MDAnalysis code that builds the backbone (N, CA, C; Angstrom):
import MDAnalysis as mda
import numpy as np

u = mda.Universe.empty(585, n_residues=195, atom_resindex=np.repeat(np.arange(195), 3), trajectory=True)
u.add_TopologyAttr("name", ["N", "CA", "C"] * 195)
u.add_TopologyAttr("resid", np.arange(1, 196))
u.add_TopologyAttr("resname", ["UNK", "UNK", "UNK", "UNK", "UNK", "UNK", "UNK", "UNK", "UNK", "UNK", "UNK", "UNK", "UNK", "UNK", "UNK", "UNK", "UNK", "UNK", "UNK", "UNK", "UNK", "UNK", "UNK", "UNK", "UNK", "UNK", "UNK", "UNK", "UNK", "UNK", "UNK", "UNK", "UNK", "UNK", "UNK", "UNK", "UNK", "UNK", "UNK", "UNK", "UNK", "UNK", "UNK", "UNK", "UNK", "UNK", "UNK", "UNK", "UNK", "UNK", "UNK", "UNK", "UNK", "UNK", "UNK", "UNK", "UNK", "UNK", "UNK", "UNK", "UNK", "UNK", "UNK", "UNK", "UNK", "UNK", "UNK", "UNK", "UNK", "UNK", "UNK", "UNK", "UNK", "UNK", "UNK", "UNK", "UNK", "UNK", "UNK", "UNK", "UNK", "UNK", "UNK", "UNK", "UNK", "UNK", "UNK", "UNK", "UNK", "UNK", "UNK", "UNK", "UNK", "UNK", "UNK", "UNK", "UNK", "UNK", "UNK", "UNK", "UNK", "UNK", "UNK", "UNK", "UNK", "UNK", "UNK", "UNK", "UNK", "UNK", "UNK", "UNK", "UNK", "UNK", "UNK", "UNK", "UNK", "UNK", "UNK", "UNK", "UNK", "UNK", "UNK", "UNK", "UNK", "UNK", "UNK", "UNK", "UNK", "UNK", "UNK", "UNK", "UNK", "UNK", "UNK", "UNK", "UNK", "UNK", "UNK", "UNK", "UNK", "UNK", "UNK", "UNK", "UNK", "UNK", "UNK", "UNK", "UNK", "UNK", "UNK", "UNK", "UNK", "UNK", "UNK", "UNK", "UNK", "UNK", "UNK", "UNK", "UNK", "UNK", "UNK", "UNK", "UNK", "UNK", "UNK", "UNK", "UNK", "UNK", "UNK", "UNK", "UNK", "UNK", "UNK", "UNK", "UNK", "UNK", "UNK", "UNK", "UNK", "UNK", "UNK", "UNK", "UNK", "UNK", "UNK", "UNK", "UNK", "UNK", "UNK", "UNK", "UNK", "UNK", "UNK"])
u.atoms.positions = np.array([
    [-1.866, -15.363, 1.005],
    [-0.546, -15.739, 0.839],
    [0.070, -16.363, 1.987],
    [0.822, -17.590, 1.689],
    [1.408, -18.255, 2.836],
    [2.729, -17.670, 3.275],
    [3.025, -17.855, 4.549],
    [4.327, -17.408, 4.998],
    [5.275, -18.435, 4.445],
    [6.620, -17.803, 4.077],
    [7.649, -18.670, 3.760],
    [8.164, -19.551, 4.939],
    [8.332, -20.713, 4.765],
    [8.796, -21.655, 5.878],
    [10.236, -22.336, 5.406],
    [11.073, -22.384, 6.314],
    [12.432, -22.901, 5.975],
    [12.796, -24.088, 6.970],
    [13.359, -25.214, 6.365],
    [13.613, -26.485, 7.047],
    [15.189, -26.575, 6.616],
    [15.929, -26.827, 7.593],
    [17.363, -27.068, 7.502],
    [17.584, -28.538, 7.986],
    [18.214, -29.527, 7.075],
    [18.467, -30.751, 7.454],
    [20.024, -30.913, 7.455],
    [20.450, -31.370, 8.594],
    [22.022, -31.420, 8.666],
    [22.316, -32.725, 9.258],
    [23.445, -33.335, 8.844],
    [23.978, -34.513, 9.146],
    [25.408, -34.849, 8.600],
    [25.859, -35.972, 8.676],
    [27.116, -36.377, 8.053],
    [26.850, -37.312, 6.780],
    [27.863, -37.360, 5.915],
    [27.694, -38.193, 4.701],
    [27.184, -39.589, 4.955],
    [26.306, -40.021, 4.277],
    [25.865, -41.493, 4.521],
    [24.640, -41.595, 5.249],
    [24.154, -40.695, 5.925],
    [23.065, -40.616, 6.788],
    [21.627, -40.662, 6.039],
    [21.549, -40.270, 4.751],
    [20.260, -40.091, 4.163],
    [19.587, -38.847, 4.139],
    [20.416, -37.688, 4.648],
    [19.723, -36.305, 4.440],
    [19.229, -36.006, 3.203],
    [19.775, -36.333, 2.109],
    [19.262, -36.015, 0.812],
    [18.079, -36.685, 0.376],
    [17.959, -38.014, 0.674],
    [16.750, -38.782, 0.307],
    [15.435, -38.233, 1.172],
    [15.794, -37.776, 2.372],
    [14.751, -37.343, 3.267],
    [14.149, -35.919, 2.743],
    [15.233, -35.138, 2.312],
    [14.758, -33.777, 1.789],
    [14.108, -34.034, 0.322],
    [14.339, -35.054, -0.426],
    [13.778, -35.174, -1.677],
    [12.278, -35.769, -1.500],
    [12.028, -36.704, -0.571],
    [10.808, -36.952, -0.085],
    [9.847, -35.872, 0.387],
    [10.518, -35.087, 1.342],
    [9.861, -33.933, 2.038],
    [9.404, -32.875, 0.791],
    [10.447, -32.608, -0.095],
    [10.167, -31.624, -1.089],
    [8.957, -32.119, -1.938],
    [9.011, -33.301, -2.312],
    [7.843, -33.838, -3.177],
    [6.537, -33.668, -2.515],
    [6.568, -34.043, -1.139],
    [5.296, -33.854, -0.413],
    [4.844, -32.479, -0.342],
    [5.720, -31.623, -0.133],
    [5.297, -30.226, 0.016],
    [4.798, -29.568, -1.285],
    [5.347, -30.125, -2.325],
    [4.862, -29.661, -3.679],
    [3.456, -30.283, -4.060],
    [3.325, -31.380, -3.543],
    [1.848, -32.105, -3.755],
    [1.034, -31.361, -2.838],
    [1.346, -30.584, -1.850],
    [0.547, -29.802, -0.995],
    [0.112, -28.381, -1.617],
    [0.746, -28.182, -2.766],
    [0.563, -26.975, -3.503],
    [1.646, -25.833, -3.277],
    [2.716, -26.163, -2.474],
    [3.556, -25.087, -2.114],
    [4.587, -25.015, -3.368],
    [5.181, -23.828, -3.510],
    [6.248, -23.639, -4.333],
    [7.472, -24.059, -3.328],
    [8.310, -25.045, -4.021],
    [9.510, -25.472, -3.055],
    [10.880, -25.331, -3.627],
    [11.866, -24.899, -2.865],
    [13.152, -24.719, -3.575],
    [14.044, -25.560, -2.511],
    [15.022, -26.397, -3.006],
    [15.887, -27.133, -2.278],
    [17.345, -26.899, -2.677],
    [18.253, -26.956, -1.717],
    [19.759, -26.821, -1.958],
    [20.340, -27.695, -1.164],
    [21.504, -28.325, -1.790],
    [22.314, -29.415, -0.985],
    [23.806, -28.983, -0.813],
    [24.328, -28.906, 0.327],
    [25.778, -28.749, 0.442],
    [26.544, -29.848, 0.990],
    [27.420, -30.415, 0.318],
    [28.223, -31.665, 0.711],
    [29.640, -31.232, 1.129],
    [29.892, -31.436, 2.346],
    [31.217, -31.182, 2.783],
    [31.986, -32.335, 3.027],
    [32.891, -32.844, 2.110],
    [33.431, -34.185, 2.220],
    [32.488, -35.196, 2.715],
    [31.274, -35.337, 2.246],
    [30.391, -36.173, 2.545],
    [30.640, -37.558, 2.394],
    [31.531, -37.984, 1.499],
    [31.947, -39.482, 1.289],
    [32.848, -39.840, 2.549],
    [33.397, -38.810, 3.204],
    [34.444, -39.262, 4.306],
    [33.797, -38.898, 5.520],
    [32.385, -38.766, 5.689],
    [31.833, -38.513, 7.087],
    [31.800, -37.100, 7.365],
    [31.970, -36.134, 6.338],
    [31.780, -34.750, 6.600],
    [30.346, -34.273, 6.595],
    [30.214, -32.956, 6.837],
    [28.827, -32.417, 7.056],
    [27.983, -32.478, 5.723],
    [26.769, -32.703, 5.904],
    [25.921, -32.575, 4.681],
    [24.775, -31.649, 5.091],
    [24.361, -30.600, 4.445],
    [23.303, -29.690, 4.835],
    [22.430, -29.636, 3.745],
    [21.112, -29.755, 3.890],
    [20.131, -29.514, 2.952],
    [19.092, -28.416, 3.343],
    [18.783, -27.512, 2.515],
    [18.005, -26.503, 2.732],
    [16.699, -26.380, 1.964],
    [15.661, -26.450, 2.608],
    [14.325, -26.408, 2.008],
    [13.657, -25.318, 2.391],
    [13.128, -24.496, 1.295],
    [12.140, -23.367, 1.486],
    [10.888, -23.692, 0.884],
    [9.671, -23.317, 1.472],
    [8.378, -23.514, 0.853],
    [7.470, -22.391, 1.089],
    [6.556, -22.206, 0.265],
    [5.451, -21.050, 0.488],
    [4.917, -20.936, -0.803],
    [4.099, -19.779, -0.999],
    [3.499, -19.492, -2.277],
    [4.470, -19.350, -3.440],
    [5.434, -18.453, -3.269],
    [6.414, -18.128, -4.253],
    [7.813, -18.186, -3.625],
    [8.657, -18.941, -3.920],
    [10.066, -19.032, -3.402],
    [11.125, -18.795, -4.525],
    [11.993, -17.883, -4.295],
    [12.879, -17.326, -5.474],
    [14.346, -18.219, -5.111],
    [14.625, -18.349, -3.877],
    [15.967, -19.006, -3.801],
    [15.949, -19.965, -2.595],
    [16.705, -21.035, -2.568],
    [16.506, -22.023, -1.474],
    [17.440, -21.586, -0.179],
    [18.328, -20.776, -0.370],
    [19.298, -20.384, 0.723],
    [18.656, -20.041, 1.934],
    [19.055, -20.494, 3.150],
    [18.743, -20.106, 4.491],
    [19.782, -19.407, 5.242],
    [19.562, -18.301, 5.521],
    [20.535, -17.438, 6.261],
    [20.424, -17.660, 7.717],
    [21.351, -16.852, 8.505],
    [21.314, -16.886, 9.819],
    [19.936, -16.422, 10.379],
    [19.532, -17.192, 11.340],
    [18.097, -16.745, 11.957],
    [16.879, -16.837, 11.074],
    [17.003, -17.822, 10.018],
    [15.870, -17.863, 9.158],
    [15.149, -19.247, 9.130],
    [15.849, -20.350, 9.836],
    [15.308, -21.713, 9.869],
    [14.114, -21.801, 10.862],
    [12.999, -22.345, 10.303],
    [11.865, -22.524, 11.278],
    [12.181, -23.836, 12.088],
    [12.868, -24.777, 11.256],
    [13.060, -26.095, 11.877],
    [14.516, -26.632, 11.457],
    [15.302, -27.193, 12.513],
    [16.401, -27.800, 12.087],
    [16.293, -29.270, 12.432],
    [16.583, -30.053, 11.523],
    [16.436, -31.543, 11.729],
    [17.786, -32.035, 11.720],
    [18.316, -32.555, 12.838],
    [19.753, -32.884, 12.844],
    [19.839, -34.451, 13.124],
    [20.669, -35.009, 12.373],
    [20.797, -36.356, 12.337],
    [21.867, -36.897, 13.233],
    [22.565, -35.857, 13.789],
    [23.702, -36.096, 14.745],
    [23.668, -35.001, 15.674],
    [24.044, -35.149, 16.982],
    [23.852, -34.077, 18.049],
    [24.898, -32.796, 17.807],
    [26.059, -32.970, 17.439],
    [26.891, -31.841, 17.321],
    [26.509, -31.058, 16.034],
    [25.827, -31.616, 15.076],
    [25.515, -30.951, 13.803],
    [24.316, -29.898, 14.251],
    [23.470, -30.368, 15.279],
    [22.355, -29.373, 15.648],
    [23.058, -28.206, 16.326],
    [24.057, -28.432, 17.118],
    [24.804, -27.319, 17.822],
    [25.443, -26.413, 16.911],
    [26.149, -26.995, 15.865],
    [26.826, -26.228, 14.750],
    [25.928, -25.221, 14.032],
    [24.663, -25.755, 13.779],
    [23.720, -24.863, 12.907],
    [22.824, -24.218, 13.742],
    [22.842, -24.141, 14.998],
    [22.017, -23.448, 15.873],
    [21.802, -21.944, 15.488],
    [22.900, -21.254, 14.905],
    [22.732, -19.780, 14.585],
    [21.631, -19.679, 13.397],
    [21.576, -20.707, 12.669],
    [20.532, -20.542, 11.550],
    [19.094, -20.659, 11.968],
    [18.823, -21.137, 13.292],
    [17.373, -21.248, 13.686],
    [16.898, -19.876, 14.099],
    [15.688, -19.612, 13.785],
    [14.977, -18.379, 14.101],
    [14.413, -18.250, 15.512],
    [14.243, -17.160, 16.099],
    [13.757, -17.083, 17.432],
    [12.370, -17.893, 17.446],
    [12.110, -18.779, 18.330],
    [10.767, -19.511, 18.382],
    [10.868, -20.765, 17.590],
    [11.988, -20.995, 16.902],
    [12.062, -22.214, 16.019],
    [12.108, -23.464, 16.883],
    [12.281, -24.502, 16.159],
    [12.381, -25.736, 16.833],
    [13.502, -26.823, 16.173],
    [13.974, -27.545, 17.004],
    [14.963, -28.682, 16.617],
    [14.438, -30.038, 16.850],
    [14.462, -30.704, 15.756],
    [14.209, -32.292, 16.027],
    [15.569, -32.909, 15.599],
    [15.986, -33.608, 16.674],
    [17.325, -34.241, 16.561],
    [17.603, -35.629, 17.182],
    [18.297, -36.313, 16.453],
    [18.859, -37.674, 16.904],
    [19.800, -37.381, 18.069],
    [19.951, -38.297, 18.977],
    [20.938, -38.263, 20.023],
    [22.136, -38.907, 19.802],
    [22.422, -39.291, 18.443],
    [23.654, -40.130, 18.029],
    [24.760, -39.278, 18.157],
    [25.760, -39.707, 18.354],
    [27.290, -39.125, 18.371],
    [28.176, -39.690, 17.385],
    [28.549, -38.926, 16.454],
    [29.459, -39.321, 15.357],
    [30.737, -38.301, 15.497],
    [31.949, -38.887, 15.918],
    [32.982, -38.039, 16.125],
    [33.743, -37.771, 14.993],
    [33.923, -36.433, 14.663],
    [34.643, -35.954, 13.396],
    [36.158, -36.155, 13.568],
    [36.905, -36.103, 12.586],
    [38.347, -36.433, 12.723],
    [39.009, -35.535, 13.686],
    [38.623, -34.276, 13.942],
    [39.162, -33.245, 14.776],
    [38.954, -33.868, 16.125],
    [37.859, -34.505, 16.584],
    [37.743, -35.070, 17.901],
    [38.636, -36.461, 17.972],
    [38.437, -37.278, 16.901],
    [39.285, -38.404, 17.016],
    [40.756, -38.315, 17.161],
    [41.291, -37.139, 16.534],
    [42.752, -36.845, 16.761],
    [43.144, -36.025, 17.953],
    [42.092, -35.764, 18.699],
    [42.262, -35.038, 20.061],
    [42.545, -33.462, 19.956],
    [42.150, -32.994, 18.697],
    [42.286, -31.364, 18.496],
    [41.072, -30.713, 19.146],
    [40.007, -31.293, 19.002],
    [38.785, -30.706, 19.688],
    [38.040, -31.923, 20.562],
    [37.242, -31.291, 21.554],
    [36.413, -32.261, 22.314],
    [34.957, -32.282, 21.792],
    [34.366, -33.521, 22.037],
    [32.975, -33.585, 21.498],
    [32.010, -32.942, 22.405],
    [30.958, -32.243, 22.022],
    [30.078, -31.602, 23.010],
    [29.036, -32.571, 23.484],
    [29.324, -33.414, 24.371],
    [28.358, -34.473, 24.878],
    [27.087, -33.838, 25.553],
    [27.158, -32.642, 26.094],
    [26.119, -32.038, 26.638],
    [25.293, -31.087, 25.644],
    [25.215, -31.659, 24.448],
    [24.552, -30.765, 23.351],
    [23.239, -30.452, 23.579],
    [22.356, -31.413, 23.996],
    [20.942, -31.235, 24.419],
    [20.739, -30.161, 25.383],
    [21.512, -30.215, 26.391],
    [21.474, -29.133, 27.421],
    [21.691, -27.660, 26.834],
    [22.763, -27.727, 26.118],
    [23.230, -26.437, 25.475],
    [22.121, -25.794, 24.588],
    [21.508, -26.891, 23.836],
    [20.415, -26.374, 22.912],
    [19.230, -25.813, 23.680],
    [18.822, -26.559, 24.650],
    [17.623, -26.131, 25.427],
    [17.948, -24.939, 26.203],
    [19.262, -24.662, 26.682],
    [19.484, -23.366, 27.274],
    [19.476, -22.150, 26.334],
    [19.484, -22.506, 25.001],
    [19.552, -21.474, 24.176],
    [18.173, -20.982, 23.765],
    [17.169, -21.744, 24.119],
    [15.779, -21.424, 23.977],
    [14.956, -22.146, 22.989],
    [15.348, -22.833, 22.033],
    [14.406, -23.346, 21.057],
    [13.692, -24.609, 21.751],
    [12.529, -25.005, 21.193],
    [11.945, -26.255, 21.475],
    [12.844, -27.387, 20.903],
    [13.198, -28.320, 21.663],
    [14.146, -29.445, 21.123],
    [13.291, -30.751, 21.488],
    [13.086, -31.595, 20.391],
    [12.680, -32.845, 20.352],
    [13.796, -33.886, 20.008],
    [13.993, -34.683, 20.877],
    [15.131, -35.737, 20.724],
    [14.303, -36.958, 20.448],
    [14.706, -37.539, 19.184],
    [14.301, -38.692, 18.625],
    [15.332, -39.678, 18.488],
    [15.318, -40.850, 19.281],
    [16.528, -41.831, 19.171],
    [16.302, -42.659, 17.908],
    [16.336, -41.881, 16.633],
    [16.408, -42.432, 15.419],
    [17.208, -43.505, 15.071],
    [18.559, -43.351, 15.348],
    [19.525, -44.362, 15.019],
    [19.357, -45.489, 15.873],
    [18.925, -45.253, 17.197],
    [18.807, -46.698, 17.961],
    [17.496, -47.320, 17.375],
    [16.507, -46.704, 16.890],
    [15.225, -47.414, 16.525],
    [15.578, -48.126, 15.254],
    [16.378, -47.399, 14.450],
    [16.904, -48.138, 13.161],
    [17.605, -49.276, 13.363],
    [18.507, -49.290, 14.433],
    [19.245, -50.514, 14.649],
    [18.410, -51.609, 15.280],
    [17.375, -51.182, 15.995],
    [16.504, -52.192, 16.548],
    [15.548, -52.841, 15.394],
    [15.391, -52.047, 14.455],
    [14.660, -52.577, 13.205],
    [15.466, -53.359, 12.326],
    [16.700, -53.316, 12.601],
    [17.791, -54.245, 11.732],
    [18.558, -53.533, 10.595],
    [18.361, -52.066, 10.569],
    [19.163, -51.463, 9.575],
    [19.263, -49.950, 9.908],
    [20.402, -49.591, 10.171],
    [20.780, -48.045, 10.623],
    [20.474, -47.124, 9.421],
    [20.475, -47.631, 8.284],
    [20.112, -46.642, 7.082],
    [18.669, -46.153, 7.176],
    [17.719, -46.643, 7.775],
    [16.503, -46.145, 8.028],
    [16.342, -44.991, 8.948],
    [17.445, -44.612, 9.504],
    [17.292, -43.495, 10.475],
    [16.767, -42.154, 9.948],
    [17.034, -42.043, 8.485],
    [16.504, -40.758, 7.971],
    [14.982, -40.885, 7.884],
    [14.302, -42.148, 7.657],
    [12.983, -42.221, 7.552],
    [12.264, -42.217, 8.948],
    [12.957, -42.527, 9.921],
    [12.467, -42.419, 11.298],
    [12.213, -40.896, 11.578],
    [13.366, -40.056, 11.282],
    [13.293, -38.606, 11.411],
    [12.245, -37.915, 10.454],
    [12.210, -38.527, 9.214],
    [11.091, -38.090, 8.490],
    [9.620, -38.137, 9.116],
    [9.395, -39.129, 9.673],
    [8.154, -39.491, 10.319],
    [8.009, -38.614, 11.361],
    [8.989, -38.397, 12.225],
    [8.954, -37.349, 13.387],
    [8.642, -35.977, 12.909],
    [9.354, -35.632, 11.773],
    [9.212, -34.190, 11.253],
    [7.721, -34.007, 10.859],
    [7.128, -34.984, 10.056],
    [5.790, -34.912, 9.527],
    [4.884, -34.723, 10.661],
    [5.054, -35.463, 11.620],
    [4.162, -35.455, 12.880],
    [4.369, -34.106, 13.548],
    [5.505, -33.500, 13.791],
    [5.776, -32.362, 14.435],
    [5.225, -31.097, 13.721],
    [5.321, -31.261, 12.336],
    [4.933, -29.969, 11.579],
    [3.345, -30.217, 11.279],
    [2.717, -31.440, 11.577],
    [1.450, -31.668, 11.309],
    [1.208, -31.444, 9.792],
    [1.772, -32.132, 8.906],
    [1.653, -32.144, 7.532],
    [0.836, -33.240, 6.902],
    [-0.428, -33.359, 7.167],
    [-1.171, -34.522, 6.960],
    [-1.774, -34.665, 5.501],
    [-1.624, -33.590, 4.690],
    [-2.504, -33.539, 3.378],
    [-1.887, -34.450, 2.348],
    [-0.797, -35.116, 2.608],
    [-0.262, -35.932, 1.515],
    [-0.285, -37.392, 2.060],
    [-0.197, -38.310, 1.085],
    [-0.012, -39.647, 1.412],
    [1.500, -40.020, 1.467],
    [2.074, -39.719, 2.644],
    [3.379, -39.641, 2.977],
    [4.035, -41.262, 2.757],
    [3.194, -42.148, 3.049],
    [3.663, -43.485, 3.049],
    [3.829, -44.006, 1.440],
    [3.042, -43.343, 0.538],
    [3.130, -43.440, -0.828],
    [4.437, -42.905, -1.326],
    [4.711, -41.761, -0.860],
    [6.169, -41.076, -1.287],
    [7.327, -41.797, -0.614],
    [7.210, -42.168, 0.490],
    [8.267, -43.113, 1.094],
    [8.304, -44.331, 0.102],
    [7.397, -44.876, -0.102],
    [7.260, -46.088, -1.018],
    [8.050, -45.910, -2.378],
    [7.760, -44.886, -2.967],
    [8.115, -44.392, -4.352],
    [9.552, -44.012, -4.297],
    [10.346, -43.849, -3.172],
    [11.637, -43.283, -3.142],
    [12.702, -44.138, -2.522],
    [12.247, -45.168, -1.820],
    [13.185, -45.954, -1.193],
    [13.486, -47.379, -2.010],
    [14.558, -48.177, -1.815],
    [14.776, -49.227, -2.655],
    [13.533, -50.328, -2.129],
    [13.090, -50.990, -3.204],
    [11.766, -51.888, -2.912],
    [12.154, -53.033, -1.986],
    [13.391, -53.455, -2.080],
    [13.659, -54.692, -1.120],
    [13.805, -54.087, 0.359],
    [13.757, -52.913, 0.577],
    [13.708, -52.334, 2.040],
    [12.406, -51.725, 2.207],
    [11.350, -51.828, 1.374],
    [10.219, -50.927, 1.435],
    [9.468, -51.206, 2.861],
    [9.278, -52.392, 3.252],
    [8.436, -52.516, 4.457],
    [9.164, -52.094, 5.579],
    [10.636, -52.349, 5.658],
    [11.189, -51.778, 6.647],
    [11.251, -50.236, 6.847],
    [11.281, -49.608, 5.672],
    [11.194, -48.076, 5.746],
    [9.835, -47.543, 6.213],
    [8.786, -48.304, 5.708],
    [7.324, -47.928, 6.134],
    [7.256, -48.170, 7.636],
    [7.894, -49.104, 8.285],
    [7.678, -49.183, 9.747],
    [8.653, -48.245, 10.418],
    [9.709, -47.942, 9.724],
    [10.476, -46.850, 10.380],
    [9.791, -45.447, 10.310],
    [9.063, -45.185, 9.382],
    [8.378, -43.941, 9.124],
    [7.260, -43.832, 10.345],
    [6.584, -44.876, 10.454],
    [5.404, -45.120, 11.562],
    [6.043, -44.879, 12.887],
    [7.216, -45.474, 13.111],
    [7.949, -45.448, 14.459],
    [8.276, -44.059, 14.738],
    [8.765, -43.309, 13.752],
    [9.103, -41.879, 13.850],
    [8.006, -40.892, 14.259],
    [6.771, -41.352, 13.486],
    [5.485, -40.431, 13.762],
    [5.074, -40.787, 15.139],
    [5.228, -41.994, 15.571],
    [4.630, -42.348, 17.034],
    [5.506, -41.904, 18.138],
    [6.769, -41.752, 17.824],
    [7.719, -41.069, 18.766],
    [7.448, -39.620, 19.039],
    [7.189, -39.088, 17.910],
    [7.010, -37.575, 17.990],
    [5.536, -37.289, 18.650],
    [4.635, -38.168, 18.552],
    [3.303, -37.918, 19.235],
    [3.576, -38.134, 20.759],
    [4.452, -38.891, 21.214],
    [4.712, -39.104, 22.689],
    [5.480, -37.996, 23.262],
    [6.235, -37.279, 22.514],
    [7.286, -36.328, 23.089],
    [6.557, -35.068, 23.541],
])
């Protein structure tokens, strides 16, 4: 019987967390796992938080991830990694973009943005892998492939090779951007190999 694993994907609206979770869930099912996924949209159309919870193992009854249960947090934005840190289990890991997106509370001066997020996360104890996914995506010509860069990094970090991930990416992204997404996926994998 395999142990239940939990992956928490966090970002803001429009970053592609849901597409990434869909591809990941399909791949995990193809590997023979029972998979449950749940999405939480917090004003996602206006740049609010988006959280996707994925649990997989031999038998999963509910997708919800509680405090201290996530094996991995994938953060599309720095402050989101810090906000969801209480969900990470002891010995867990964080894969995160170093991108900063200021919420309304920061833009209006109500709160300060935690620019030292990486240091705060590392001081808390988890393994932190910083992937400049947004920067890579911009260099490739389209910020929207940030999610596929992070997917490649996650697949490499978790060592999930038993599925044709490129086929799954190909089947779930717009065909007009297929080649770009495949390049983004490989960039993410290669960055994770070097970290």
